N, C-alpha and C positions, 0 to 999 in steps of 0.2 A: 504494499500499500505505499504510493507515494503520489505528489502531486501530478508530475507529467504523466502519470496513467489514468489520470482523471478518474479513481476508482468508483465514485459516486454516481457517475453520470447515468448508469444503467438504472438507478431508481428514479431518475427523472423519467424516464421511459415507463418504467413500471407503474409509476403515478398515472399514466395514460392509459394502461390496460384496467379493463374491469376486474374487480376485486372476484368474479366469479371465473375468471379464468383459471387453469390449471396451470399456467405459467410459474415456476418459480426460478429463482437465481440462486446459484451456488456459486461464492465468489472464493477463488483461491488464491494464496498469495500472502506472506509475511509481512509484518510492519517495516517499511523501510526509513519513514519518516514519523517523526513522534507526532501523537495526537491521531494517527488515523485508525489506530485498533479500538482506542475509545470511542470514535464514532462509528465505525463498523459495529461495534457492540450496540451502541444506542440504536443504530438501525434496526438491528435485528430485535429490539424489543420494539420500537414502532412499526414495523413491517414485516408480517408474518412469513411473506414470501420469499425472504431474503435470508440468506445464511452465509455467514461468513467462516469459511474452514479453516483460516489461518493457513501457515506454511505446513505441507503435506509433504510424506516420502513421495519422490518422483513417481513410483510404480502407483501409487495409490491416487494421485493428481493427474497421471496418464489415463486411467481406469475410468475416472470420473468424469473426465472430458470424452472417454469413449462411450460412456453411457447417455452422454447429452443430445440432446438434438439441436441444437445450437451455440455456438461460441460468440460471445461479444468482445471485440478489441477496444478497448476506450482508449489507446495510447495516444498521446498527441505526438509521439516522437518516433514510433514504429510503425513498418507497414506489416500487413498482416502474413505475409509469405515468409518474414522473418522469425516472426514468434511463433505461427502453428507449423 
């Protein structure tokens, strides 16, 4: 979690989706800038469709991504191919 990744942009989008939808956000990645973990925990309390998993072992992170239907890249500096 750090500013350049715009980690909470997905929550702006989630607010536009009806709460009756089945969309759930699982956020992977550790805190790299102070204060972001606190914000992620606050969001989990406010938004039941959002779960922050923090930093996970690579195999578990890859498994979760593989089980997902969509990957959202909110980075302001990286392109999709270099991340995925």
